C-alpha atoms as one frame of an Amber mdcrd trajectory, in Angstrom:
protein
   7.971 -12.885  35.210   9.942 -12.100  32.715  11.534 -13.967  29.471  15.235
 -13.890  30.446  13.558 -15.221  34.046  11.762 -17.832  31.897  14.571 -19.312
  30.175  16.772 -19.258  33.583  14.055 -21.000  35.280  13.712 -23.934  31.955
  17.432 -24.331  32.101  17.513 -25.461  35.987  14.298 -27.594  35.415  16.575
 -29.342  32.767  19.186 -29.563  34.411  17.770 -30.412  37.615  15.704 -33.091
  35.440  19.019 -34.515  34.528  20.681 -34.639  37.547  17.555 -36.284  40.719
  14.890 -35.928  38.346  12.149 -33.734  38.509   8.916 -33.711  40.902   5.586
 -34.463  39.266   4.848 -30.543  40.272   7.872 -29.408  38.429   7.203 -31.099
  35.967   4.085 -29.643  35.106   6.043 -26.160  35.742   8.635 -26.968  32.881
   5.744 -28.145  30.578   3.773 -24.899  31.475   6.888 -23.089  31.396   8.014
 -23.862  27.745   4.799 -24.070  26.294   4.286 -19.855  27.364   8.468 -19.405
  25.758   6.840 -21.478  22.803   4.139 -19.589  22.290   5.914 -16.063  22.905
   8.542 -16.755  20.333   5.572 -17.864  17.878   3.736 -14.645  18.650   7.254
 -12.547  18.333   7.980 -14.357  14.086   4.379 -13.623  13.109   4.637  -9.750
  14.235   7.541  -9.599  12.657   5.859 -12.117   9.738   3.339  -9.248   9.930
   5.394  -6.086   9.257   7.002  -7.359   5.993   6.166  -5.838   2.984   7.964
  -7.314  -0.803   7.614  -4.864  -3.016   5.927  -6.807  -7.237   7.226  -6.899
 -10.087   4.823  -3.870 -11.345   6.353  -1.186  -8.037   3.300  -2.771  -6.299
   3.920  -2.879  -2.568   2.330  -5.757  -0.586   2.170  -6.229   3.281   2.725
  -9.818   4.378   0.484  -9.060   7.446  -2.735  -7.688   5.845  -1.999 -10.443
   3.387  -1.812 -13.382   4.991  -1.919 -12.281   8.767  -5.792 -12.132   8.666
  -5.701 -16.381   8.702  -4.484 -17.723  11.523
């Protein structure tokens, strides 16, 4: 399932919950999809932050991924 399909399904389940309610199985699916989506967003953010270089006042360049990324 692609990310777009997951988002569409999350939205579909949300709208259904507002109109008529969800079954227990649908609630579990909704929770799982939301969890997967959040994990994906966090992973993408970590990858971006790990690739940021900061130039220090003395001219050296520090990669945030090398400095802080290993602490996960």
